[in-house]
N, C-alpha and C positions, 0 to 999 in steps of 0.2 A: 532754440540755436545756441550752440556753444560760441566761446570766445575764440578770437583769433589763437591766442597762447594755447589754448586747450586743443585746438585743431592742430597746430604745429606739433604740439607733444604726441598727440596720437599718431599723426601720420610719420613721424620720426621713428617712433618706438616700432613701427613695422618696416623700416628700411634696412635690410639686410644687404650686404655688397656682394654683387655677382661673383660665382665662384672662379669662372674661366680666366685665365691669365696668357700671356704671350710675351715673348722675348723679343725685343726690337732693337735696332740700332739707336744708340744714344742722340745720335745727329737728328733723328727724327721722332724724337720724343717729347716734343714741346706740347705741354698742356695734359699729358697723360698722367695717369696716377699709379704710384709704385705699388706693387705687390709684394716688396720684400724691402727688408731693411739692408742699406748699404753701408759695408765697413771698408775703412781704408786699409789698403794692403801697404802703404808705404806712409812716411812722414812728408808732410809738406810742409815748407821746402825740404827736400831730400838731404840738403848740405846747408851749413851757414854760407850765406851770400851777401853781397853787399847791396846796399839799398840806395847807394849813389854812385855817381862817377867820381874817381878820387884816387886814394891811395891807401892801400892796406897795410897797416904799421902794427908793431907791438907798442901798446899804450906805454909800457915802462919806458920806451926810448925816447918819449917826449914828456917824461915828467918834468924837465927843466925848462921846456920851450916857453919863450916870452917874446914880446915886442922888442925888448931891449937885446935880448941873447935868443936870437931863433936857432933852433936846431935844423941842421943840414944833414940829410940822408941820402945816399946813393939810390937811384931806382935800379932794382935788380931785375925786374921783369915787367911784363906787360900781360894781363889776364883779361880777356874779354868773356861775354857771356857765352857758353858752351865749352870754354877751354878749362883745363885742370893747371894750375900753376905749380911750381917747385916749391917746396918748404921755405918760410921766408927767414932768411939769416938774420940773428941779431944785428941791430944797427943798419938795418936796410928798409927800404920801402918797396911796394909793389905797385904799379899802376894798374887800376883796376875799374872795371866798367859795371853799370847797375845790372844785377842778376848773376854777375860771375861768383863763380866759389871762392869762398876765402881760402887762401894758401895756408898750409899748416904753419902754426907757430904766430899767426896774425890773429890779433883780436880786437881790432878797432879800425874804422874806415874815417878818413878825414876827407870831406869834399874839397874837389879841386879849386872852389873859389876861395877856400881859406888858406891856400898855399900859393909859393911862388916857385915856379920852374925854371930853372937855368941848366940847360945842357942836360946831362945825365945825373943832375942832383935836384932836390926839392927841398924847400925850406918851409918849416912850421913855426908859427909865432904863438902857439898857445898848446897847452896841454891836451891830451885826449883821454877817453875813459874807456876801459875794457867794454866791449858790447856796443858803442855808439856806432849808428849806421850799418848795424849788423843784423840781418834776418836770420834768426836762429834756427837751425833744423828742429821740424815739428812744431815750430810756433804757430802754424796755422791748422794743422791738422796731425795729429800724432797717429801712428800706425797702430790699427786695430779700433780705432774709434768709430763711432757711427756718424756718418755726414748727413744721411737721410732716412726717415722713417717710413716703414710701410702705411699706406694711406695718405701720404702727402703729394701734392702736384708738383710736376716738374716745371718749373720755371725757368726761364733764360740763366737767372743766377744760379739756381740749383743744378742746372745742367752742366754750366761752367765748372761749379765746385766738383761734379762727378767726373767730369773730364780731368781735372786736375790730378785725380787719384788713379787715371790710367784706365778707367772703365770704359768699354766700347759699346756695351750693350746692357739693357737693364730689362727687367721683368715687371710688366705692368698689368693692370686689370684690362681685359679686352674693352671696346667701348660698348656703352650701353645702348641697346637697341630700342627705340622710342617710337612706337607706332601712333600716328596721329590722323584723325579724320574730324570732318567738320559737318556739323548737322544744320540743315536749313534747305527749304526748296528757292529760298530769295538769294542764294550764294550765286555769284557770277565770277567768273575766272578774269582777272585784269587783261585787257587786250581785247575782250569779245565786247560786242555791243551791249549797252545796259538797257534792259527791257522795263517797261513800267513795273513797279514794285521790287524791282532788283537792287541789289547792293553788291558792290565789288568784295570778294573776300579777303579782306586785310589780315584776317586771323591766321589765314594760311601762311602767307609771307612772313608774317611776324613771328607766329609760333617756330616755324622751321627755322629762321634766322637765330632765334634765341637758343634752340637746340644745337645747333652747329657752332655757335659761338661758345658755349659752354663744353664743346667736345665730345657731344653724343651723336650717334648715328640716327637720322631722323628717317622713318619709313612713311613716306606720305602717302595715306590712303584715299586722299581726295573728299570731294564733297559727296555727302551721304543725303538721301531724300527724306521727307519728313513722314517716315511710315515705321511703324514698330519692326516689321519683318526685315525693312532694309538696314535698320540700326542693329538688329541682331547679327545680320550677315557681316557686318561691317566690324563687329566686337569679335566675331568668330574667326573672321580673317585676319584682324590684328592678333589676336590670341596665338596664332599659329607661328609667328616669327618674332614678335616683340617681347622684350623684357618688362615694359610698361607701356600701357595704353593710355593716352590723353586725347580727350575730345573735347569740341567746343560747341556751345549751343545746346538747345533742347533740355534745358536743365530747370525749366519751371514744371508746373502741375497740369498744364492745359491740355488739350487735346491733340496737339501737334508737337508736344514733348515727350520724347520716347526713351530718353537716356536711361531714367529711373527704373521703368518697367522692363527694359531690355538687360540692364544690369541685374535685376532680381530674377529674371528669368535664368540667366547664365551664372550667376555668382551671388555676391552679397554686397551691401553697401554698409561702410563702417562710420562714415561721417556724410552729413546731409544738411547743407546750411550752415553758415557761420555768421556770428555777428560782426560782419566786417563791411565797410564801405570804401571803395566800389568792390564788389564780389560776394555778395551774401549766397549765390546760388553756386556752392563748392560740393563735388561730391569725391570721395576717395572710398574705395573698395576692392574687390577683385571680381575678374570674369575669367571663368575657366582656369583658374590658378594663375591668372596673371594680374599684377597689382594695376588698377585704374584710378586715373585723376581726371575728373570731370570739370573743365572751366567753364566760365560763364560765355556767352555768345558775344555779348558787349566786347568791343576790343579793348577799351580801357580797363574794365573790370578784369578781363583775361589777362592782360599784361601784367597788372599788380598782383593778381593770386598768382601767377606764374612764378613772379619774383619772389613773394613772399611765403609761398606755401610749397609749390611744385618744385621749384629749384633746389631747396636743400634738401628735400627727399630724393630727388634724381641723383644729386651729388654723392649723397649717402650712399645709394645703391651702387654708384660707379666705383666705390671703395674709398672716397675721399673721407677723412676722418673728422676735420674740423670744417663743419658746415654753417657755423655760427655767424649770424649777422650782428654786427657791432654798431650801434647807432652813435655818431658824432653829436658832440652838443654844441649848438650854433645859435647865434641870435636870430630871432624872428624879426623881419623887418615888414611884417604884415599883421593884421587883426583877423581874428577868427571868433566871432561872437555867437556864431550859430550852433547852440549846444544840441548834439546828436546822442541817440540811443544806442548807436553802433560805434566802434571803433572805426578812425577813418585814416587812410594814406592819402595825403593830398600832394598833388604835383608842384614842385618849387624849383627854384635856381638860385645858385649863389650869385651875389652881386659883386660889384667893385668895392663896395665897403666891407666886404667879408660876411655880410648877413645874407639872409634868404628872402626872396621875393616869391610870391605865390602867383600862379596862373589866374588870367581874369575870370575863369570860370572852371569850377570843379565838376561840371556835369560828366557823368560817366559815358556819355556817348560822345564825348569831343577828344578824338584821338591826338589832335594837334597839342594837347596839354602834355603827353607823354613825349611827343618829338621835341617840343621846346624845353622841357625840364632838363635837371642833371640829377633829380633825386626826389625823394619821398619824405615827407615829414610824418610821423606818427601821432595822432589827436587821439587821445583816450576817449572813451564814451563820457558825454557830460562835460568835457573840458572846455575854457575858453583860452584863446590867446590874446594877448596884447602886444603891442610893438615893443620889442625889448626883451621880451620874454626868450628863455632858452629852452629851445626844443630838441625832441629827438629826431636828427636828420640821417637817412641812408642814401648815400652817394650812388648813382646807377655805377659808377666804375668798381665800387666793392663788389658788385654782383658778378661780375666777369674777370677778377682777378685769378 
């Protein structure tokens, strides 16, 4: 068996972004991956403007202002956001509002709460400085600068940035198509009667949800009976339309486990079994020219392996450049004294004291551990953990950002 890190490196080394792109309205681009660099055609802001409601002035006109000797200036004009004022005459002030363009000649804004207004005159009791409370042209974005790079995901904040430079359309990679099927005679669709020996197919619902949440197109091929010919047909069907094929179950080497021989008949295996818990039975290879990821049938194992191995591969295939998973260093409020031969990802949750609690059982068949947890802790092979130790924690929220 190879280590988790070795498996991740091998899998990512074969992740090539899909070539096809599409141009879509920025309004509907949330979560998509850019297939172009975006440069700003304009300065943002496009002109000097006021950061405050107040008065636009020439700072030199207030140089002598003090509590004892206030400077009174006539108010020459009123400028609201969206208006363009007249040039400011020496010895006058312009009433100005947040976001309004600074009038020519003005170099400072005095907030209204620092002034006293009497009719058409306003009094200033302290000096101001050039540039104070002024948003300078191009201070956010300079014309010609790159605001987003090819391979970055469009988030709400970045979409707002792109909108601020006037772009209405963006070129993105098309959605990755992921074909999924589930191996096992025992699998039953939720909503149907559960026969003796049957289990509800939680993997089907969980895996599809993971794919949709990450922005992929899930091609659900359903349950596949435990036979080599049925498994071969499922792979052939998936290869006709999918960019990547994912299966669950059938990953052991028993008489009813057909994933390995089916893949070897139609393609090749590059990774087979990883020194990881939960999730030793992982496969990666190619079927009829289409990349293939085989997940364990155990739902907890499938969930963990998908997050830690399949997810970064799929994201890289979808065009995303940064797929690194960054651990947070958090205090363990639990003990782990069972030394294991495999690296293990245990289900944990942050507590009110800022530490991590561990689920009552880490049995890989207990799916409730994943529903309860808000992240995983990476325990290296052979390691022990005492309360108070700092551990590597991967919050689930990181996986879907």
